[in-house]
KETI-656361 format. One record per residue: residue number from 1; residue in one letter; x, y, z of N, C-alpha, C in turn. Coordinates in steps of 0.05 Angstrom, whole numbers, plus 5000, padded with zeros to 4 digits. Example, Ala and Ser with C-alpha at 12.3 -4.5 7.8 and 13.67 -1.06 7.14 Angstrom:
REC     n   res     nu     nv     nw    cau    cav    caw     cu     cv     cw
REC     1     A   5264   4886   5156   5246   4910   5156   5264   4934   5156
REC     2     S   5257   4955   5142   5273   4979   5143   5258   5001   5157
This chain:
REC     n   res     nu     nv     nw    cau    cav    caw     cu     cv     cw
REC     1     M   6561   1769   4816   6561   1758   4843   6565   1728   4841
REC     2     K   6573   1716   4863   6576   1687   4866   6550   1675   4876
REC     3     A   6543   1651   4866   6519   1637   4875   6524   1607   4872
REC     4     A   6508   1592   4887   6507   1563   4882   6483   1558   4864
REC     5     I   6488   1549   4840   6466   1547   4820   6464   1518   4811
REC     6     I   6440   1512   4801   6436   1487   4786   6427   1494   4758
REC     7     N   6437   1478   4739   6430   1482   4711   6410   1460   4702
REC     8     N   6406   1440   4719   6386   1419   4713   6381   1404   4739
REC     9     Y   6359   1390   4740   6352   1374   4763   6370   1349   4764
REC    10     S   6378   1341   4788   6396   1318   4790   6395   1308   4819
REC    11     D   6399   1281   4821   6403   1269   4847   6431   1273   4857
REC    12     D   6449   1282   4840   6477   1284   4846   6483   1312   4859
REC    13     Y   6496   1311   4882   6503   1336   4896   6520   1354   4879
REC    14     S   6536   1343   4861   6554   1359   4845   6539   1376   4825
REC    15     A   6512   1372   4823   6496   1390   4806   6497   1419   4815
REC    16     L   6502   1423   4841   6505   1450   4852   6532   1461   4844
REC    17     K   6532   1482   4828   6556   1494   4818   6560   1522   4831
REC    18     Y   6584   1527   4841   6591   1553   4852   6601   1570   4829
REC    19     D   6586   1590   4820   6593   1603   4795   6585   1633   4797
REC    20     S   6593   1648   4777   6587   1676   4776   6561   1680   4759
REC    21     V   6543   1696   4769   6518   1704   4755   6514   1733   4759
REC    22     E   6496   1745   4744   6491   1773   4746   6476   1780   4772
REC    23     I   6483   1802   4784   6468   1812   4807   6440   1819   4798
REC    24     P   6419   1810   4813   6391   1817   4805   6387   1847   4804
REC    25     K   6371   1855   4784   6364   1883   4781   6336   1888   4794
REC    26     I   6334   1907   4811   6309   1912   4826   6291   1931   4810
REC    27     N   6264   1929   4815   6245   1948   4805   6238   1968   4827
REC    28     S   6219   1985   4822   6213   2007   4841   6202   1997   4868
REC    29     K   6192   1973   4869   6180   1963   4894   6197   1942   4908
REC    30     E   6222   1939   4898   6239   1918   4909   6263   1930   4923
REC    31     V   6277   1913   4939   6302   1921   4952   6323   1900   4944
REC    32     L   6348   1908   4944   6370   1889   4939   6384   1885   4966
REC    33     I   6388   1859   4972   6400   1852   4998   6426   1838   4994
REC    34     K   6446   1847   5009   6471   1832   5011   6468   1809   5031
REC    35     V   6469   1785   5022   6464   1761   5039   6488   1756   5057
REC    36     H   6482   1752   5082   6502   1744   5102   6499   1715   5111
REC    37     A   6476   1704   5108   6471   1676   5116   6446   1666   5102
REC    38     S   6446   1640   5096   6423   1627   5085   6421   1599   5097
REC    39     G   6398   1587   5097   6394   1561   5109   6390   1540   5088
REC    40     V   6395   1515   5096   6391   1492   5078   6366   1477   5089
REC    41     N   6347   1472   5071   6322   1459   5079   6316   1435   5062
REC    42     H   6299   1418   5071   6291   1394   5056   6279   1402   5029
REC    43     C   6264   1424   5029   6252   1432   5003   6274   1439   4982
REC    44     D   6298   1448   4992   6320   1453   4974   6329   1428   4961
REC    45     T   6333   1407   4977   6343   1382   4965   6321   1370   4947
REC    46     D   6296   1373   4954   6275   1364   4936   6276   1378   4909
REC    47     L   6279   1405   4911   6280   1421   4886   6303   1412   4869
REC    48     R   6327   1408   4881   6350   1401   4866   6345   1375   4850
REC    49     K   6329   1357   4862   6324   1331   4849   6299   1332   4831
REC    50     G   6286   1355   4829   6262   1358   4812   6237   1347   4825
REC    51     L   6236   1345   4852   6213   1333   4865   6195   1353   4879
REC    52     F   6201   1379   4876   6185   1399   4890   6157   1402   4878
REC    53     G   6154   1396   4853   6127   1399   4840   6123   1425   4826
REC    54     V   6143   1442   4826   6142   1468   4812   6167   1470   4794
REC    55     D   6163   1476   4769   6185   1479   4750   6199   1505   4755
REC    56     S   6225   1505   4758   6241   1529   4761   6257   1534   4736
REC    57     K   6258   1559   4728   6273   1566   4704   6303   1564   4709
REC    58     M   6317   1550   4691   6346   1545   4694   6362   1566   4679
REC    59     P   6386   1574   4689   6398   1565   4714   6382   1576   4738
REC    60     H   6383   1562   4760   6367   1570   4783   6384   1571   4809
REC    61     V   6377   1591   4826   6389   1594   4852   6367   1587   4873
REC    62     M   6371   1566   4887   6351   1558   4907   6357   1571   4934
REC    63     G   6343   1563   4955   6347   1574   4982   6322   1590   4991
REC    64     V   6306   1578   5009   6281   1590   5017   6284   1610   5040
REC    65     D   6307   1612   5052   6310   1632   5073   6338   1644   5072
REC    66     A   6339   1669   5081   6364   1684   5080   6363   1708   5100
REC    67     A   6385   1720   5105   6386   1744   5122   6410   1761   5113
REC    68     G   6406   1787   5114   6427   1805   5105   6420   1834   5109
REC    69     E   6433   1851   5094   6428   1880   5097   6420   1892   5071
REC    70     V   6403   1912   5072   6393   1926   5049   6416   1944   5038
REC    71     I   6422   1941   5012   6442   1958   4999   6431   1976   4977
REC    72     E   6406   1970   4968   6394   1987   4948   6364   1985   4950
REC    73     I   6350   2007   4946   6321   2007   4948   6308   2019   4923
REC    74     G   6285   2009   4916   6270   2020   4894   6257   2047   4901
REC    75     S   6249   2061   4880   6238   2089   4884   6212   2089   4900
REC    76     D   6197   2067   4900   6171   2067   4914   6173   2054   4941
REC    77     V   6197   2045   4949   6200   2032   4976   6200   2054   4997
REC    78     C   6184   2050   5018   6181   2070   5039   6186   2059   5067
REC    79     Q   6185   2032   5071   6187   2021   5098   6215   2012   5105
REC    80     F   6233   2012   5085   6260   2002   5090   6280   2022   5079
REC    81     K   6304   2023   5090   6325   2041   5081   6351   2025   5079
REC    82     I   6370   2037   5065   6396   2024   5062   6409   2020   5089
REC    83     G   6420   1997   5093   6432   1990   5119   6415   1974   5138
REC    84     D   6388   1973   5132   6370   1957   5149   6378   1927   5148
REC    85     R   6377   1914   5171   6382   1886   5173   6355   1871   5169
REC    86     V   6353   1855   5149   6327   1844   5141   6329   1814   5134
REC    87     S   6306   1803   5132   6303   1775   5123   6278   1773   5105
REC    88     P   6281   1760   5082   6257   1756   5065   6238   1735   5078
REC    89     H   6212   1739   5075   6193   1718   5082   6192   1699   5058
REC    90     F   6193   1673   5063   6195   1654   5041   6170   1653   5024
REC    91     I   6147   1661   5035   6123   1662   5019   6123   1690   5005
REC    92     L   6126   1690   4979   6127   1715   4964   6099   1723   4956
REC    93     S   6084   1733   4975   6056   1740   4972   6052   1765   4955
REC    94     C   6028   1768   4944   6023   1791   4926   6020   1817   4942
REC    95     G   6011   1815   4967   6008   1838   4984   5983   1854   4981
REC    96     S   5965   1845   4962   5941   1862   4957   5915   1846   4956
REC    97     C   5916   1819   4956   5891   1804   4955   5878   1803   4983
REC    98     L   5854   1791   4984   5839   1791   5009   5854   1775   5031
REC    99     Y   5868   1754   5023   5883   1738   5043   5906   1754   5054
REC   100     C   5920   1768   5037   5943   1785   5046   5932   1807   5064
REC   101     S   5910   1820   5056   5899   1841   5072   5890   1832   5099
REC   102     D   5884   1806   5102   5874   1795   5127   5897   1783   5143
REC   103     G   5922   1787   5134   5945   1776   5148   5949   1747   5144
REC   104     K   5938   1736   5122   5940   1708   5116   5956   1704   5090
REC   105     E   5979   1718   5088   5994   1717   5064   6005   1689   5059
REC   106     N   6005   1672   5079   6015   1644   5076   5996   1627   5058
REC   107     I   5972   1637   5053   5954   1623   5035   5946   1641   5012
REC   108     C   5962   1661   5006   5958   1679   4983   5957   1662   4957
REC   109     P   5935   1664   4942   5933   1647   4918   5952   1655   4896
REC   110     H   5964   1679   4898   5982   1689   4878   6011   1687   4886
REC   111     A   6017   1675   4909   6044   1675   4920   6063   1657   4905
REC   112     G   6088   1666   4904   6110   1649   4896   6125   1639   4921
REC   113     V   6147   1625   4917   6163   1615   4939   6192   1623   4934
REC   114     L   6204   1635   4954   6232   1643   4951   6249   1618   4946
REC   115     G   6267   1620   4927   6285   1598   4921   6272   1576   4904
REC   116     V   6246   1581   4897   6232   1561   4880   6222   1575   4855
REC   117     T   6204   1594   4858   6194   1609   4835   6211   1634   4829
REC   118     E   6227   1642   4848   6246   1664   4845   6273   1656   4856
REC   119     W   6294   1668   4847   6321   1662   4858   6321   1667   4888
REC   120     G   6335   1648   4902   6335   1649   4931   6361   1656   4944
REC   121     G   6365   1645   4968   6387   1654   4985   6414   1642   4981
REC   122     Y   6417   1623   4963   6443   1611   4958   6460   1630   4940
REC   123     S   6464   1655   4949   6476   1675   4932   6487   1698   4949
REC   124     E   6503   1715   4937   6514   1738   4951   6494   1761   4953
REC   125     Y   6475   1762   4934   6455   1783   4934   6428   1771   4926
REC   126     I   6407   1783   4936   6380   1774   4930   6361   1798   4929
REC   127     K   6342   1797   4911   6322   1819   4910   6295   1809   4920
REC   128     V   6281   1827   4934   6255   1819   4946   6237   1843   4946
REC   129     K   6211   1839   4941   6191   1860   4943   6189   1870   4972
REC   130     E   6184   1895   4975   6182   1907   5002   6162   1893   5020
REC   131     N   6139   1885   5009   6119   1873   5026   6126   1845   5036
REC   132     N   6149   1834   5026   6157   1807   5034   6182   1808   5052
REC   133     L   6187   1831   5064   6211   1834   5081   6204   1836   5111
REC   134     I   6222   1827   5127   6219   1828   5156   6245   1840   5168
REC   135     K   6243   1859   5186   6267   1870   5199   6277   1851   5221
REC   136     I   6303   1847   5222   6316   1831   5242   6322   1848   5266
REC   137     P   6314   1840   5290   6319   1856   5314   6349   1859   5319
REC   138     D   6356   1883   5330   6383   1888   5338   6391   1867   5359
REC   139     G   6416   1858   5358   6426   1839   5377   6423   1810   5369
REC   140     L   6410   1805   5346   6407   1778   5335   6425   1775   5311
REC   141     S   6443   1756   5311   6461   1753   5288   6446   1743   5264
REC   142     F   6459   1747   5240   6447   1737   5216   6444   1707   5216
REC   143     D   6465   1693   5226   6464   1664   5227   6441   1654   5245
REC   144     H   6437   1667   5268   6416   1659   5286   6388   1666   5275
REC   145     A   6387   1689   5261   6361   1696   5249   6353   1675   5228
REC   146     V   6371   1667   5211   6365   1646   5192   6359   1619   5205
REC   147     A   6375   1612   5225   6372   1587   5239   6345   1584   5252
REC   148     G   6334   1607   5261   6309   1606   5277   6284   1614   5264
REC   149     Q   6285   1631   5243   6260   1643   5233   6240   1623   5223
REC   150     I   6248   1606   5204   6228   1587   5193   6222   1565   5214
REC   151     P   6241   1553   5227   6234   1531   5247   6216   1541   5269
REC   152     F   6223   1563   5282   6207   1572   5305   6179   1583   5296
REC   153     A   6179   1597   5273   6153   1607   5263   6135   1584   5255
REC   154     T   6147   1563   5242   6131   1540   5235   6121   1525   5259
REC   155     A   6138   1521   5279   6130   1508   5304   6108   1524   5318
REC   156     W   6112   1550   5319   6092   1567   5333   6065   1565   5320
REC   157     E   6065   1568   5293   6039   1566   5279   6026   1539   5284
REC   158     A   6041   1518   5282   6030   1491   5285   6020   1485   5313
REC   159     L   6036   1491   5333   6029   1484   5360   6011   1504   5374
REC   160     I   6016   1530   5371   6001   1550   5385   5976   1558   5371
REC   161     D   5979   1565   5345   5956   1576   5330   5937   1554   5320
REC   162     V   5949   1531   5311   5932   1511   5298   5924   1489   5318
REC   163     A   5943   1476   5331   5936   1455   5350   5926   1466   5377
REC   164     K   5933   1491   5383   5924   1505   5407   5930   1490   5432
REC   165     I   5956   1483   5436   5964   1469   5460   5959   1486   5485
REC   166     R   5952   1472   5506   5946   1485   5531   5964   1476   5553
REC   167     L   5966   1493   5574   5983   1487   5597   5976   1459   5608
REC   168     G   5997   1443   5612   5994   1416   5624   5988   1394   5605
REC   169     E   5984   1400   5578   5979   1379   5559   6005   1365   5552
REC   170     T   6002   1341   5540   6025   1326   5531   6027   1327   5501
REC   171     V   6051   1333   5491   6055   1338   5462   6076   1318   5452
REC   172     L   6070   1305   5430   6089   1288   5417   6101   1304   5393
REC   173     I   6128   1304   5392   6141   1318   5370   6159   1298   5355
REC   174     T   6152   1292   5330   6168   1274   5314   6190   1290   5299
REC   175     A   6209   1275   5288   6232   1288   5274   6245   1309   5292
REC   176     A   6248   1302   5318   6256   1322   5338   6285   1331   5334
REC   177     G   6300   1318   5317   6328   1327   5312   6331   1348   5291
REC   178     G   6310   1354   5276   6312   1373   5254   6308   1402   5264
REC   179     G   6309   1421   5246   6306   1449   5253   6280   1455   5266
REC   180     V   6258   1446   5254   6231   1451   5265   6227   1434   5290
REC   181     G   6237   1409   5290   6234   1393   5314   6247   1405   5338
REC   182     S   6272   1414   5335   6286   1425   5358   6273   1451   5367
REC   183     A   6262   1466   5348   6247   1490   5356   6221   1484   5370
REC   184     A   6207   1463   5360   6181   1455   5371   6183   1447   5400
REC   185     I   6205   1433   5407   6209   1426   5435   6209   1451   5452
REC   186     Q   6223   1471   5444   6224   1496   5459   6197   1511   5460
REC   187     V   6183   1511   5438   6157   1525   5437   6137   1510   5455
REC   188     A   6137   1484   5454   6118   1469   5471   6124   1472   5501
REC   189     K   6150   1472   5508   6157   1476   5536   6150   1504   5545
REC   190     H   6154   1524   5527   6146   1551   5533   6116   1553   5540
REC   191     A   6100   1537   5526   6071   1537   5530   6063   1521   5554
REC   192     G   6082   1508   5567   6075   1493   5592   6067   1465   5587
REC   193     A   6075   1453   5565   6067   1426   5558   6088   1406   5567
REC   194     R   6080   1382   5571   6099   1359   5574   6106   1350   5545
REC   195     V   6132   1347   5540   6141   1341   5513   6153   1312   5512
REC   196     I   6142   1297   5493   6154   1271   5485   6166   1275   5458
REC   197     A   6192   1273   5456   6206   1277   5431   6213   1250   5418
REC   198     A   6209   1248   5392   6215   1223   5378   6234   1229   5355
REC   199     A   6254   1212   5352   6273   1214   5330   6284   1186   5324
REC   200     G   6301   1184   5303   6311   1158   5295   6338   1151   5304
REC   201     A   6350   1168   5322   6377   1163   5332   6379   1171   5361
REC   202     D   6392   1155   5377   6394   1161   5406   6410   1186   5411
REC   203     E   6429   1193   5394   6445   1217   5397   6426   1242   5395
REC   204     K   6408   1241   5377   6389   1263   5374   6370   1265   5398
REC   205     L   6363   1242   5409   6345   1242   5432   6359   1253   5456
REC   206     D   6385   1248   5459   6400   1259   5482   6400   1290   5480
REC   207     K   6403   1300   5456   6403   1329   5452   6375   1341   5456
REC   208     A   6354   1325   5449   6327   1334   5454   6322   1337   5484
REC   209     I   6332   1319   5500   6329   1322   5529   6343   1347   5539
REC   210     E   6367   1353   5528   6381   1377   5536   6365   1402   5529
REC   211     L   6348   1401   5508   6331   1424   5501   6306   1426   5518
REC   212     G   6300   1405   5534   6277   1406   5552   6257   1384   5549
REC   213     A   6261   1365   5530   6242   1343   5526   6240   1327   5552
REC   214     D   6216   1320   5560   6212   1305   5585   6216   1275   5581
REC   215     N   6208   1265   5557   6212   1237   5551   6220   1235   5521
REC   216     V   6232   1213   5514   6241   1209   5486   6235   1181   5477
REC   217     I   6231   1179   5450   6225   1153   5438   6242   1151   5412
REC   218     N   6256   1128   5409   6270   1122   5384   6251   1107   5367
REC   219     Y   6241   1119   5345   6220   1106   5329   6231   1086   5309
REC   220     T   6257   1082   5309   6268   1060   5292   6267   1034   5308
REC   221     T   6264   1035   5334   6264   1011   5350   6239   1007   5366
REC   222     N   6221   1027   5365   6196   1026   5381   6172   1035   5364
REC   223     S   6149   1024   5370   6124   1034   5359   6116   1059   5374
REC   224     L   6111   1081   5360   6104   1106   5373   6079   1103   5391
REC   225     G   6059   1090   5379   6034   1088   5395   6038   1073   5421
REC   226     D   6051   1049   5419   6056   1033   5443   6074   1048   5463
REC   227     A   6095   1061   5453   6113   1075   5471   6100   1098   5484
REC   228     V   6084   1113   5469   6070   1136   5481   6050   1127   5503
REC   229     R   6035   1105   5497   6016   1096   5517   6031   1086   5542
REC   230     D   6054   1074   5539   6070   1066   5563   6078   1091   5579
REC   231     L   6082   1113   5566   6091   1137   5580   6068   1154   5591
REC   232     T   6044   1148   5583   6021   1164   5591   5999   1148   5604
REC   233     E   6006   1126   5616   5987   1109   5630   5964   1101   5612
REC   234     G   5971   1095   5587   5951   1085   5568   5934   1106   5554
REC   235     E   5937   1132   5561   5919   1152   5550   5927   1163   5522
REC   236     G   5953   1165   5517   5961   1178   5492   5967   1207   5496
REC   237     V   5975   1221   5474   5982   1249   5476   5959   1267   5467
REC   238     D   5957   1291   5478   5937   1310   5471   5942   1321   5443
REC   239     V   5967   1326   5436   5975   1338   5411   5999   1324   5400
REC   240     A   5999   1321   5373   6023   1310   5360   6030   1330   5337
REC   241     L   6056   1336   5336   6067   1352   5313   6083   1332   5296
REC   242     E   6073   1327   5272   6084   1306   5255   6094   1319   5230
REC   243     M   6119   1312   5222   6131   1325   5199   6146   1306   5181
REC   244     T   6139   1280   5183   6153   1260   5167   6134   1246   5146
REC   245     G   6109   1242   5153   6091   1229   5135   6095   1199   5137
REC   246     G   6083   1184   5118   6087   1155   5116   6078   1141   5142
REC   247     S   6093   1121   5150   6086   1105   5173   6088   1120   5199
REC   248     I   6105   1141   5200   6107   1157   5225   6082   1173   5229
REC   249     L   6069   1182   5208   6044   1196   5211   6022   1177   5222
REC   250     L   6021   1153   5211   6002   1134   5220   6006   1127   5250
REC   251     Q   6032   1124   5257   6038   1118   5285   6031   1141   5304
REC   252     S   6034   1166   5293   6028   1190   5309   5998   1192   5314
REC   253     I   5982   1185   5294   5953   1184   5297   5946   1163   5319
REC   254     D   5959   1140   5317   5954   1119   5337   5961   1128   5365
REC   255     A   5980   1147   5367   5990   1156   5394   5971   1177   5406
REC   256     L   5951   1187   5391   5934   1208   5402   5915   1197   5422
REC   257     S   5908   1214   5441   5888   1208   5462   5860   1214   5450
REC   258     L   5840   1208   5466   5813   1216   5459   5811   1246   5456
REC   259     G   5801   1255   5433   5799   1284   5428   5826   1296   5420
REC   260     G   5846   1280   5413   5872   1290   5407   5873   1305   5381
REC   261     R   5893   1323   5378   5897   1339   5354   5924   1333   5342
REC   262     L   5925   1332   5316   5951   1327   5302   5955   1349   5282
REC   263     A   5978   1362   5282   5986   1381   5262   6008   1369   5245
REC   264     T   6004   1369   5219   6023   1356   5201   6035   1377   5182
REC   265     I   6062   1377   5179   6075   1398   5164   6093   1387   5142
REC   266     G   6096   1361   5139   6115   1350   5120   6109   1321   5113
REC   267     A   6121   1311   5092   6116   1284   5083   6139   1271   5068
REC   268     H   6164   1278   5077   6187   1266   5064   6189   1236   5067
REC   269     G   6175   1226   5087   6175   1197   5092   6153   1182   5078
REC   270     G   6137   1196   5062   6115   1184   5047   6091   1202   5045
REC   271     E   6084   1209   5020   6063   1229   5016   6035   1217   5014
REC   272     K   6033   1191   5008   6006   1179   5005   6005   1155   5024
REC   273     I   5984   1155   5041   5981   1134   5061   5951   1128   5063
REC   274     E   5945   1104   5075   5917   1097   5081   5912   1102   5110
REC   275     I   5890   1116   5116   5883   1123   5143   5857   1109   5151
REC   276     D   5856   1097   5175   5832   1084   5185   5814   1106   5197
REC   277     F   5794   1115   5182   5777   1136   5191   5759   1128   5214
REC   278     I   5755   1103   5218   5740   1095   5242   5753   1104   5267
REC   279     E   5780   1101   5268   5795   1110   5291   5791   1140   5295
REC   280     L   5790   1155   5273   5788   1184   5275   5761   1192   5289
REC   281     F   5739   1181   5279   5714   1191   5290   5707   1178   5317
REC   282     R   5717   1154   5322   5712   1142   5348   5727   1156   5370
REC   283     K   5751   1166   5364   5767   1180   5383   5764   1210   5382
REC   284     H   5748   1220   5363   5744   1249   5359   5771   1263   5354
REC   285     V   5786   1251   5336   5813   1261   5330   5811   1283   5308
REC   286     S   5827   1303   5310   5828   1324   5290   5856   1325   5277
REC   287     I   5857   1327   5251   5882   1329   5236   5883   1356   5221
REC   288     H   5904   1371   5225   5906   1397   5213   5932   1399   5195
REC   289     G   5928   1408   5171   5952   1413   5154   5961   1442   5158
REC   290     C   5987   1446   5161   5997   1473   5164   6026   1473   5156
REC   291     G   6042   1492   5165   6070   1493   5159   6079   1517   5143
REC   292     R   6061   1535   5136   6068   1559   5122   6062   1583   5140
REC   293     S   6081   1591   5155   6077   1613   5175   6074   1640   5161
REC   294     T   6066   1660   5176   6063   1687   5165   6086   1705   5175
REC   295     K   6087   1729   5165   6107   1748   5174   6103   1755   5203
REC   296     V   6078   1755   5213   6073   1760   5241   6086   1739   5258
REC   297     H   6083   1714   5250   6096   1692   5264   6126   1695   5266
REC   298     V   6138   1702   5243   6167   1706   5242   6176   1729   5260
REC   299     E   6162   1751   5258   6169   1774   5275   6167   1767   5305
REC   300     K   6146   1752   5312   6142   1744   5340   6166   1727   5350
REC   301     V   6173   1707   5335   6194   1688   5345   6221   1701   5344
REC   302     L   6227   1719   5324   6252   1732   5324   6256   1750   5349
REC   303     N   6234   1763   5357   6235   1780   5381   6238   1763   5406
REC   304     M   6226   1739   5406   6229   1721   5429   6258   1709   5430
REC   305     M   6270   1705   5407   6297   1696   5406   6317   1716   5417
REC   306     V   6313   1742   5410   6332   1762   5417   6332   1767   5447
REC   307     I   6310   1761   5461   6310   1764   5490   6316   1737   5504
REC   308     G   6323   1717   5489   6332   1692   5501   6312   1671   5507
REC   309     L   6286   1676   5499   6266   1656   5505   6269   1631   5487
REC   310     F   6278   1634   5463   6283   1612   5445   6312   1613   5435
REC   311     K   6324   1589   5432   6351   1587   5423   6353   1570   5397
REC   312     P   6360   1583   5375   6363   1568   5350   6387   1550   5352
REC   313     I   6384   1526   5341   6405   1506   5342   6418   1504   5315
REC   314     I   6444   1509   5314   6460   1507   5289   6478   1483   5291
REC   315     H   6474   1464   5273   6491   1440   5273   6518   1447   5262
REC   316     T   6519   1460   5239   6545   1468   5227   6540   1489   5206
REC   317     T   6561   1502   5197   6560   1521   5176   6579   1513   5153
REC   318     F   6571   1519   5129   6588   1514   5105   6591   1541   5090
REC   319     H   6613   1543   5075   6615   1565   5057   6597   1559   5033
REC   320     L   6587   1581   5021   6568   1577   4999   6579   1559   4977
REC   321     S   6605   1560   4973   6617   1543   4953   6615   1513   4959
REC   322     E   6608   1507   4984   6605   1479   4993   6576   1471   4996
REC   323     A   6558   1483   4980   6530   1477   4982   6524   1448   4976
REC   324     G   6539   1436   4958   6535   1407   4953   6540   1390   4977
REC   325     L   6561   1397   4992   6567   1382   5017   6544   1386   5038
REC   326     A   6533   1411   5038   6511   1416   5056   6487   1399   5049
REC   327     H   6481   1396   5023   6459   1379   5015   6464   1350   5022
REC   328     E   6489   1341   5019   6495   1314   5026   6490   1309   5055
REC   329     L   6497   1327   5072   6492   1325   5101   6462   1325   5107
REC   330     M   6448   1344   5094   6419   1345   5098   6405   1319   5091
REC   331     E   6413   1306   5069   6400   1282   5061   6409   1258   5078
REC   332     S   6432   1260   5091   6441   1238   5108   6425   1237   5134
REC   333     R   6413   1260   5142   6398   1263   5167   6416   1260   5191
REC   334     N   6442   1261   5188   6460   1258   5210   6467   1286   5221
REC   335     F   6447   1300   5229   6451   1327   5240   6429   1333   5261
REC   336     F   6434   1354   5277   6414   1362   5297   6412   1393   5295
REC   337     G   6389   1403   5287   6386   1432   5284   6388   1441   5255
REC   338     R   6400   1464   5251   6401   1476   5224   6428   1474   5212
REC   339     I   6428   1474   5185   6453   1475   5169   6453   1503   5155
REC   340     I   6475   1518   5159   6476   1546   5150   6497   1548   5128
REC   341     L   6491   1565   5108   6511   1573   5088   6519   1602   5091
REC   342     N   6545   1608   5090   6555   1635   5091   6569   1642   5065
REC   343     P   6561   1663   5051   6574   1671   5026   6604   1678   5030
């Protein structure tokens, strides 16, 4: 099969090689999927550069999400059949521990990560254990399934399950031009919240308004805290979804109201920061780490997508052989929504 592989970690996009590798061989509990679409994520670019924090055996095929059809099943597989339209869950949970049994496979202590500990979606074929598969609803394209599954499931977990936004609350969404940010705008509006979207380019903010954002802030030219207080009569936001880290995380904390909640899911802008804890306890602020959705979250948002409640945003698609160009675009941040690879 053809795949975009890396043979070593590198900052250079040309490290991604479009080459022939053996089709994965499945065991009795696995299925083989013909990939029709895969997504490009920040964790992919981190892994290519050796920054993910997990050593991958070389040569390696990255890609944390994919969608396709089942073409072979193991002898012990009973929930899927050849021809099923499926998507792997990026958390490769064991399926048998107490966390998995309780529907919390996103914190399974034995879990791997698709495209990190096992070969991922930058390929024509991929193998996955039965317990890590999700069926794609009829009427939803492979491209849209990939474009929406991780962003909407991540946003749903963070805003609905963790931050527990309520009707009429005000929500700040940073990195609003990315896949999760564009999904989070829609999830928050669906929940009846007022949305303040923040990004680093006016073009992204214009598109955020088209998605339903009520107000926007360019955080390259404005302080989030001051700008939010100007928009909320000095009160701040009830909830902030922060996915950048560094100074943007600090500014998001500053933007919170009394009793505000912050959900944080990423730190590409800085992993280590100093936080003024006096502000936290004086304002009764809560900070929650999240960002690893469950299969239930993915199934929920895929079904909401197919009936038109959520719309995945695709910035552009590349052929799998152009994975290096896709990484270059991802690292430029000059995009809005998702970047998709098609084999």
